C-alpha positions in Angstrom: 0.0 0.0 0.0 1.6 3.3 -1.1 0.7 6.4 0.8 1.3 10.0 -0.3 2.5 12.8 1.9 1.8 16.2 0.2 3.7 19.3 1.3 0.4 20.7 2.8 -0.1 17.7 5.1 0.8 20.0 8.1 0.4 23.7 8.4 3.2 24.0 10.9 5.3 21.7 13.2 4.8 21.7 16.9 7.7 22.9 19.1 10.5 20.4 18.9 11.1 18.3 21.9 19.1 9.1 23.3 21.4 7.6 24.0 22.0 5.1 21.2 23.5 1.9 22.5 24.6 0.1 19.4 26.3 0.2 16.1 25.1 1.3 12.7 24.3 -0.4 9.4 24.7 1.3 6.1 22.5 0.5 3.1 24.0 -1.7 0.5 23.1 -3.9 -2.5 22.8 -3.2 -6.2 20.0 -0.8 -6.6 18.8 1.8 -9.2 20.5 4.9 -7.9 19.1 8.4 -8.6 20.2 10.0 -11.9 22.6 12.3 -10.2 24.1 9.3 -8.3 23.5 10.9 -4.9 21.7 9.0 -2.2 19.8 10.8 0.6 21.1 9.9 4.0 18.5 8.9 6.6 18.9 7.6 10.1 16.3 5.2 11.6 16.0 4.5 15.3 15.4 0.8 15.9 15.4 -1.7 18.8 17.6 -4.9 18.8 14.6 -7.3 18.7 13.2 -9.7 16.1 10.4 -7.3 15.2 12.8 -5.1 13.1 14.3 -7.9 11.0 12.5 -6.7 7.8 14.3 -3.3 7.8 17.7 -5.0 8.2 16.8 -7.4 5.4 15.6 -4.5 3.2 18.9 -2.7 3.7 20.8 -5.9 2.9 18.8 -6.5 -0.3 19.2 -2.9 -1.5 15.6 -1.9 -1.4 16.3 1.4 0.2 19.2 2.2 -2.1 16.8 1.6 -5.0 14.6 4.3 -3.6 17.6 6.7 -3.4 18.2 6.3 0.3 21.4 5.7 2.3 20.1 4.2 5.5 21.9 4.2 8.9 20.2 2.0 11.6 20.8 3.2 15.1 20.1 0.8 17.9 18.3 2.2 20.9 16.9 0.7 24.2 13.4 1.5 23.2 10.8 4.0 22.1 11.4 6.3 25.1 14.7 7.2 23.4 13.6 6.9 19.7 10.5 9.2 19.9 12.2 12.4 21.0 15.1 11.7 18.6 12.7 11.6 15.7 10.8 14.7 16.9 14.0 16.7 17.3 15.2 15.6 13.8 18.2 13.6 15.1 16.6 10.5 13.5 14.4 10.9 10.4 12.4 7.7 11.2 11.9 5.4 14.1 10.3 2.1 15.2 7.9 1.8 18.2 4.9 -0.2 19.3 1.5 1.3 18.6 0.6 2.0 22.2 3.8 4.0 22.7 2.9 6.1 19.6 -0.6 6.7 20.9 0.8 7.8 24.3 3.3 10.2 22.5 0.5 11.6 20.3 -1.8 12.1 23.3 0.9 14.2 24.8 1.0 16.5 21.7 4.1 15.2 20.0 3.9 15.7 16.2 4.3 12.1 14.9 2.9 10.2 11.9 3.0 6.4 11.2 4.4 5.7 7.8 4.7 1.9 7.6 3.7 -1.2 9.5 6.2 -2.8 11.8 4.9 -6.3 12.7 1.8 -8.2 13.5 0.6 -11.0 15.8 0.6 -14.4 14.1 -3.1 -14.5 15.1 -2.7 -18.0 16.5 -3.1 -18.5 20.3 -0.3 -20.7 21.6 1.8 -20.1 18.5 2.6 -16.4 18.7 5.8 -14.5 19.2 4.6 -13.2 22.6 2.7 -14.9 25.4 2.0 -14.9 29.1 3.8 -17.8 30.8 3.7 -19.3 34.2 6.0 -21.7 36.1 5.7 -25.4 35.3 2.9 -26.9 37.5 1.4 -23.5 38.3 -2.2 -23.4 39.4 -2.8 -20.6 36.9 -4.3 -22.4 33.9 -5.9 -19.6 31.8 -6.1 -15.8 31.5 -8.9 -15.5 34.1 -6.6 -17.1 36.7 -4.2 -14.1 36.4 -6.6 -11.9 38.4 -5.0 -11.2 41.8 -1.6 -12.5 40.6 1.7 -10.7 39.8 2.5 -10.5 36.1 5.8 -9.1 34.8 5.8 -6.8 31.8 8.7 -4.9 30.3 7.0 -1.5 30.6 4.0 -0.4 32.8 1.0 1.2 31.2 1.8 0.0 27.7 0.8 -2.6 25.1 1.6 -5.5 27.4 -0.6 -4.8 30.3 -3.3 -3.3 28.1 -3.7 -6.4 26.1 -3.4 -8.7 29.1 -6.2 -6.9 30.9 -8.3 -7.3 27.8 -7.8 -11.1 27.6 -8.3 -11.5 31.4 -11.6 -9.6 31.2 -12.7 -11.6 28.1 -12.0 -14.8 30.0 -14.2 -13.8 32.9 -11.5 -12.6 35.3 -11.2 -9.3 37.2 -8.8 -7.4 34.9 -8.3 -4.6 37.4 -7.0 -7.1 40.0 -3.9 -8.1 38.0 -0.8 -6.7 39.7 1.8 -5.7 37.1 5.5 -5.4 37.9 8.2 -4.0 35.5 11.0 -6.3 34.4 13.3 -6.6 31.4 12.4 -9.3 29.0 15.8 -11.0 29.3 15.2 -11.4 33.1 11.8 -12.9 32.8 12.6 -16.6 32.1 14.7 -16.9 35.3 12.1 -15.0 37.3 9.3 -17.3 36.2 11.4 -20.4 36.7 12.3 -19.2 40.2 8.7 -18.2 40.9 9.7 -14.6 41.7 6.5 -13.6 39.9 3.3 -15.6 39.3 3.5 -15.0 35.5 5.3 -13.0 32.9 4.5 -11.6 29.5 7.5 -12.6 27.4 8.4 -12.1 23.7 10.8 -13.9 21.4 13.5 -15.0 21.7 13.0 -15.0 25.5 9.7 -16.8 25.2 11.4 -19.8 23.7 14.0 -19.7 26.4 11.3 -19.7 29.1 9.4 -22.6 27.5 12.6 -24.6 27.3 13.1 -24.0 31.0 9.6 -25.5 31.7 7.3 -22.5 31.5 3.8 -22.9 30.3 1.7 -20.6 28.1 -1.6 -19.5 29.7 -2.5 -16.6 27.3 -1.5 -15.2 23.9 -2.4 -11.7 24.7 -1.8 -10.3 21.2 -3.5 -13.0 19.2 -6.4 -13.2 21.7 -6.9 -9.4 21.7 -7.3 -9.4 17.9 -5.9 -12.0 15.5 -5.1 -9.2 13.1 -3.5 -6.9 15.6 -0.6 -4.8 14.3 1.9 -4.5 17.2 4.3 -1.8 16.0 4.9 0.8 13.2 7.6 2.9 11.7 7.0 6.6 12.1 8.4 10.1 11.4 7.6 13.6 12.4 5.2 16.1 10.9 8.1 18.4 10.3 10.0 15.7 8.3 6.9 15.2 6.1 6.4 18.9 5.6 10.1 19.5 4.7 10.9 16.4 2.7 7.8 14.5 1.6 9.8 12.8 -1.2 12.1 11.1 1.3 9.1 10.0 3.4 7.6 8.5 0.2 10.8 6.7 -0.6 11.2 5.3 2.9 7.6 4.1 2.9 8.0 2.3 -0.4 11.2 0.6 0.6 9.8 -0.4 3.9 6.7 -1.9 2.4 8.9 -3.9 0.0 11.0 -5.0 2.9 8.0 -6.2 4.9 6.6 -8.2 2.0 10.0 -9.7 1.2 10.5 -10.7 4.9 7.2 -12.5 5.0 7.8 -14.3 1.8 11.4 -15.3 2.7 11.3 -16.6 6.3 14.7 -18.3 6.2 16.4 -15.1 5.1 14.5 -13.1 7.8 15.8 -15.4 10.5 19.3 -15.3 9.1 19.5 -11.5 9.2 18.9 -11.6 12.9 22.6 -12.6 13.3 23.6 -9.2 12.0 22.3 -7.3 14.9 21.4 -9.7 17.7 23.0 -12.5 19.6 20.5 -15.3 19.8 21.5 -18.9 20.5 21.2 -20.7 17.1 18.9 -23.4 18.5 16.6 -20.8 20.0 16.6 -18.8 16.8 15.5 -21.8 14.8 12.8 -22.8 17.3 11.2 -19.5 18.1 8.1 -18.0 16.5 8.6 -15.0 14.3 6.0 -12.2 14.1 3.9 -11.9 11.0 5.1 -9.2 8.6 2.8 -7.3 6.2 3.0 -4.0 4.3 -0.6 -3.1 5.3 -0.6 -0.2 7.8 -4.0 -0.8 9.5 -6.0 2.0 11.0 -8.1 -0.6 13.0 -5.2 -1.6 15.3 -4.5 2.0 16.3 -8.2 2.5 17.1 -8.5 -0.7 19.0 -5.4 -0.1 21.2 -6.5 3.6 21.7 -9.9 2.4 22.9 -8.4 -0.2 25.3 -6.1 2.5 26.7 -9.0 4.9 27.3 -11.2 2.2 28.8 -8.4 1.2 31.2 -7.6 4.8 32.3 -4.3 5.1 30.4 -5.5 8.3 28.7 -7.3 11.2 30.3 -9.5 11.5 27.2 -10.0 9.5 24.0 -7.0 9.7 21.7 -7.5 11.3 18.2 -6.0 8.4 16.2 -6.3 10.4 13.0 -3.3 12.6 14.1 -1.1 9.5 13.9 -2.4 8.2 10.6 -1.1 9.3 7.1 
């Protein structure tokens, strides 16, 4: 799906508001360079997780160079660092989960989603993220999570929002779930050691937890919506206003990368070795997200509605501000 970004898309940019913790990756491959031979340099803030494999694959395959872009990928800890870097112009584009983008937009930050990031597989029990419990736990389904401690990587974000959703749908008291913040890499050991009753874990840490005996009791993404888009690539209103051609080029290359990644799963797994350190056995066993070039409005609205219902936002979020 191509999207256009005319110069008049914004009348003015809002007042501009990272510590990168990794290396960079320059675009390569044999592409159709612009007539003048010059590539436009762009920096994209990403997180070292499996979700961003398509953009690394697209750079490797030369899709961005074909669109006239010289891409540098900057590794950051998370959206908390990427969002302000994009708004300030340090990065031209960034990657973040949808709920984090909704939070940023609700706070008045001038952001626009330009391409999909990744999707749930839509299959409970076979998704790239799940709520797990220690082997032999009395917690058997989502409803049993009420009154229990559940680890999430960030409070008041897409993890606890979707968990409350599935707990409520299963007949449990969603407000009674006690969430505690913990890094994904620490969760398998915390579950095995029963430091928490349950944890929401994503790959590759989910496979590690399962290999240590953990059991899945809920697939919070797939059970919230089998077509849920989890994350997106975004830019600033100012970037769109100042250089719509570059935004168009990035969107086109990103859509090509997402389609290629979904159609070439072996290559998508292989590219993980270029920016992560995942045990080879875990890499082959883990479930990858679904990748699609379709940037869905419905997922933004669903997650915005859940956040509002659960008190994350003081007032309903105007999703249209985030959409192209």
